[in-house]
C-alpha positions as CSV (number, residue, x, y, z in Angstrom):
1,X,111.2,68.0,-66.0
2,X,108.7,65.3,-64.9
3,X,107.8,62.9,-67.8
4,X,104.1,63.6,-67.1
5,X,104.8,67.2,-68.2
6,X,106.6,66.3,-71.4
7,X,104.6,65.8,-74.7
8,X,106.1,62.9,-76.7
9,X,105.5,62.5,-80.4
10,X,103.5,59.5,-81.8
11,X,106.4,58.7,-84.1
12,X,109.9,60.0,-85.0
13,X,112.2,60.0,-88.0
14,X,115.2,57.7,-88.1
15,X,117.7,56.5,-90.6
16,X,118.4,52.7,-90.9
17,X,119.9,50.1,-93.1
18,X,116.8,47.9,-93.8
19,X,118.6,45.2,-95.9
20,X,122.2,44.0,-95.6
21,X,124.3,45.9,-98.1
22,X,121.4,48.2,-98.8
23,X,121.3,52.0,-98.7
24,X,120.6,54.1,-95.7
25,X,116.9,54.8,-95.7
26,X,114.7,57.4,-93.9
27,X,112.0,55.6,-91.9
28,X,109.2,56.5,-89.4
29,X,109.4,54.7,-86.1
30,X,106.4,54.6,-83.6
31,X,107.2,56.2,-80.2
32,X,107.7,53.9,-77.3
33,X,108.4,54.9,-73.7
34,X,111.8,53.9,-72.4
35,X,112.1,50.9,-70.2
36,X,114.0,50.6,-66.9
37,X,117.6,51.6,-67.4
38,X,116.9,53.5,-70.6
39,X,116.7,57.3,-71.2
40,X,115.4,59.5,-73.9
41,X,117.8,62.0,-75.6
42,X,116.7,64.7,-77.9
43,X,119.2,65.1,-80.7
44,X,119.6,68.6,-82.0
45,X,122.3,67.9,-84.5
46,X,124.1,64.9,-85.8
47,X,127.4,64.2,-87.6
48,X,129.4,61.3,-89.0
49,X,133.1,60.5,-88.8
50,X,135.1,61.7,-91.8
51,X,136.4,58.2,-92.5
52,X,132.8,57.1,-93.2
53,X,131.9,59.9,-95.6
54,X,133.4,58.2,-98.7
55,X,131.5,55.0,-97.8
56,X,128.1,56.6,-97.5
57,X,125.3,55.9,-98.1
58,X,126.1,52.1,-98.0
59,X,128.7,51.2,-95.4
60,X,129.5,53.4,-92.5
61,X,132.3,51.8,-90.4
62,X,132.0,53.7,-87.1
63,X,129.4,55.5,-85.0
64,X,127.2,58.4,-85.9
65,X,127.3,61.0,-83.1
66,X,124.8,63.6,-82.0
67,X,124.7,66.5,-79.6
C-alpha cells in the first residue's frame, strides 16, 4: 500500500523506562514519519521473555517481541 493511502495517527502509545531504575510507564509519543532506511511496523500483539517476568515492572533483561 502506498504511504499516501495510509492514515497515520497523530500519536501512539508506548511503554518506556523514563528514569534509570524506575518503573515501566505508559506514555504517549507523537507520530513521526520514518526516515531513510526505517520502516513502520504495526504490532498486533506483544509478549516478553519468561525470564523477565519475575523482574517486571522494573528490570527486563532481554527484548520484548511483537508480531
